[in-house]
N, C-alpha and C positions, 0 to 999 in steps of 0.2 A: 487377592490379588489382583494386579492390574491386567489390563487385556493384551495381548500380544501386539508387536507390531506388524502393522499388514503393508505389503508392498504397496498399496496406495498411498499410504501416509509417507513413505520415501519419495514416491513419484509426486506427490503432493508438495513435499518440502523442496525438492528439486525445481520443480515448477515455479513455485513462490520465490524461489532466489532467482530464477532465470528472468523471472516476470518482473521482479524487482529491479534487476539490472537493466532490462530494457526501459522500464519506467523512469529510473534515473538518468540514463542515457537522454532520453527525450527531454527531461527536465532540464539537464545542463545545456542541452541545445537551446531552448527556449529562454533559459537563462541569459547565455550569451546573446542572444537575439534582444534582449532588453523587454521581453514578455513577460517576466516572472516576478522581479524582485527577488526578496529571500525566499528559497524553496520551503513549503510547507513543512516537510519531514524536520528540516532544520530549525524551522522557527518554533515548532513544537517542542523539539529537543532543548532549544535554548532557554525557552520559557521554563520548562520544568526545571532545569538544571540550576537557573537562576533563581526559581521559587525555593528550591530543595536547598541550596547551597547559599541562599540569601545574599546575592550579591553577582555581580558580574563575573563570567567564566572565561576563561582564555578561549581564543577561537579552535586553537588544536582540541581541546577538550571537547568542545562543542562539535567540531567535525568528526572527530573519532566516535563520540557517542552517537551522532546521528547516523552514521553509518551502519554501528552496531544495531541500533533500535530499529533502524527501517528494515535492515535484512532481516532481524527477527519477526518484526510484525509480519514482513512479506512471507517468511516461511511458514509462520502459525496460520496465516490466512491461507496459504496453499495446502497444508494438511486439513484444514477445516474444508477448504472447497473438495478436495479428494474424499473427504468422509461424506460430504452432502451429494457428491456426484455417484457414490455407490448406489445411494437411495432414489435417484432421480432415473425415472424411465420416459426418455421422451426421444423424439427424431430430431431435436436441434442440435445442430453440430456443438462440439465441446467448445469449439473457439467461440462461438455466439453466446454458450451459457457461461462461460469464462469471464466474456466482455459484460455480462449483466450482472455477474458476481462481483468484478471491478467496479462498476457502477454503484453496486449496493455498498462495498466496502467504502466508496467515495461520500456516499449519503451518510451513512451511520458515523464516519469519522467527521467529515467536514461540515454537515449541517447538523451533527449531532453531539457528541461528546467534545470535541475540540472547542468549538464556541462555547458549550455549556460549562466548560471548566476555563474559560477565558485564555486560551492557549492559541486561537486563530479568531479571526473575524469570521462570523456567517457569510457565505459566500455572496448574500445582496448586500454587505458591509465592507466586502474585502476590495482591494485594487480589482478594476475591471477585467483584466486580463488573467490574473492568477486563477481563479474559480475554474474556468473553461480549460486553461492548460491543465490544471492538475486532474479534471475529471477526463481528458483526452488520455493523461498518463494511465489513470487507474483503468482505463478501457484497454490499452495497450497491455498492463500489467494481466488484467483478466484474460484477454485473448491469448497472451503467451502461456500463460498459465494454464488454459483449457487446451491448448494444442499438444501440451505436454503432458497432461494427465488424461489417460486412455480410459473408456468405460467398458468394464468388462461385462459380458453377458453371462 
């Protein structure tokens, strides 16, 4: 049988959702200020949909799919952080631990699999402002996540 759902999993899922909301708010603000271009989660989702469906996809489908995929990825990342934080014994505040986790998610995604799959350019090949705004967004995501996931002794 599978393992039982742990309270930390629920905490992680909620923290991941809240962190994703904070991340998205920051990204919308940066985009409105002209600092971002197309948001990375939308660019990745649009590229995947166009590849899978072999052609252009309507903006409404891209927007809805992006929202679902990004929230799902944030929730899954939050659950992973909660599971990891149960095993980490440190005096580092959870907000900082979460921010570090957010930076890790950024690196694995935007230096790793997204460029490897040709869904996003690597940070050194992207427009100058997008990688730093995206990294800041992931630090915010992780900080919010860490603040909401408590470590129990």
